[in-house]
N, C-alpha and C positions, 0 to 999 in steps of 0.2 A: 504493500499497500506506499503510495508516496503524498508524503507529507508537505512535502515543497511549496509554496505558495507564488515560486516564481521558478520559471523554466532555465535548467541550465544548460548553456550552450559551449560545446566545445572554444576551451581559449589559444591564444598563439600568442604570449606575450608575459611575459618579464616579471617580477610581484620583487617589491624592494624590502623590505619587512624588516623592521627595526623595535626591540623590545628596549625599553628606557635597560641605561648602566651596559649596555652589551651593543657589540659593532655591531652591524648593520650585515644584509644575506642581501645575494642576488636570486633570484628561485624561478622557477618554472611554475606556470599556469600551469595546469591538466580544466579544468571547465570552468566556465561562473556565470552568476545569476546577481543581479540584486543584491539578495542579500548574504551570498557566502560567494568566496574563489575554495578551491582546493585547488595546493600546490605539494610540488616536487618538495618535498625535505628531508635531510639528514643529520642527525644528530645534534639539531639546534638544538634540545633539552626542554626542549616547551612539551609544557601541561595544559590536560582541559581548565579554561576558566585562567588563562590569561589572557590580559590585554597587551594589543600590537598595536605596530602604527604600518599601515600598508601603502606605496604609489606603484604606479599604474599610468600606464597606459594604452590608450583602446583610439583604435584605429577607426574613423570613421568618411573613411574613405576621402576629400580632400582636407578633412582635417583632422588631428589627433587629439583628443582631450589626454589631459595629463591629471585621473582620481585620486585623492589622501583621504587616505576611510582607518578611521578608527575597529580594529575589529579583536572575539573573542577567539580565542580556540576551543573550538567543536569537539574535535575528538582528533587522536594522532592513532595514524596504523604503520606498518612498515613501507608502505609506499608513499605517503604526505602527509599533509595536513591537513583540517578543516577547518576552514576561518566563517566564523559568519560574524559581518557586518553589523555595522552599527547605520540603523536608518537614514537614507538618503534627502527624507525630504525638505529642503529647506536652508539645503543649499548654493 
């Protein structure tokens, strides 16, 4: 049973993830929706509930938009990390 409110889209973008007090890291996004992103991560030491800052670019044809979002680690698996982004309404 699908519980997502927004459709996931395959992503071909790089996500810059930073955690306060640690150096930032570039990661590859697997899929992206309005509320979340799944990124390939290895040994970042993130645990569920950790708050992170994200920056990523979305190519819209002639325009590329840079998005900056705060996110919470929703789950960590062998393949990567699922992040739930803060609502973007009003930004």
